[in-house]
C-alpha positions as a printed Julia matrix, in Angstrom:
66×3 Matrix{Float64}:
  -3.39    1.77   -5.25
  -6.18    3.61   -3.52
  -8.49    5.77   -5.62
  -8.38    9.52   -4.99
 -10.99   10.64   -2.46
 -12.75   13.9    -1.75
 -14.09   15.29    1.51
 -17.56   14.1     0.47
 -16.42   10.48    0.01
 -17.77    7.86    2.41
 -15.23    6.81    4.99
 -15.11    5.12    8.35
 -14.35    8.41   10.07
 -14.54   12.08    9.17
 -10.86   12.48   10.08
  -9.86    9.69    7.71
 -11.86   11.27    4.89
 -10.26   14.68    5.43
  -6.74   13.27    5.61
  -7.17   11.16    2.48
  -8.69   14.09    0.59
  -5.66   16.25    1.47
  -2.99   13.66    0.66
  -1.82   13.73   -2.95
  -2.65   10.74   -5.15
   0.4     9.69   -7.14
   0.07    6.97   -9.78
   3.37    5.05   -9.78
   4.86    3.65  -12.97
   5.95    0.01  -13.2
   9.56    1.26  -13.17
   9.02    3.17   -9.9
   7.34    0.16   -8.29
  10.22   -2.06   -9.41
  12.76    0.39   -7.98
  10.93    0.41   -4.61
  10.75   -3.4    -4.55
  14.49   -3.68   -5.3
  15.24   -1.16   -2.52
  13.31   -3.37   -0.09
  14.98   -6.54   -1.37
  11.7    -7.87   -2.77
  10.56   -9.38   -6.07
   7.07   -9.07   -7.54
   5.05  -12.2    -6.8
   7.4   -13.25   -3.98
   6.68  -10.57   -1.4
   7.46  -10.99    2.26
   7.14   -8.76    5.29
  10.18   -6.46    5.49
   9.8    -6.39    9.29
   9.34  -10.03   10.27
  10.17  -11.94    7.05
   6.82  -13.76    6.83
   6.18  -14.78    3.24
   3.07  -14.62    1.1
   2.27  -18.27    1.79
   2.15  -17.73    5.56
   0.14  -15.36    7.73
   0.63  -12.27    5.53
  -2.03  -10.97    3.15
  -2.03   -8.0     0.78
  -3.51   -5.83    3.53
  -1.3    -6.94    6.43
  -0.74   -9.66    9.0
  -3.63  -11.83   10.06
């Protein structure tokens, strides 16, 4: 989860800083995360891309496709 930011936080762009400062920061519970994973047909520790099906052992990292 990303930490909450303010408009004075360092960011790559001013626009990004403003948008992230405006967006609410919601800390999800383990139950909510589990519900979202089940909705997407995923299991913790065995994640795969919901678009292309690439698994964690292939070209997918926590931040996206390589």
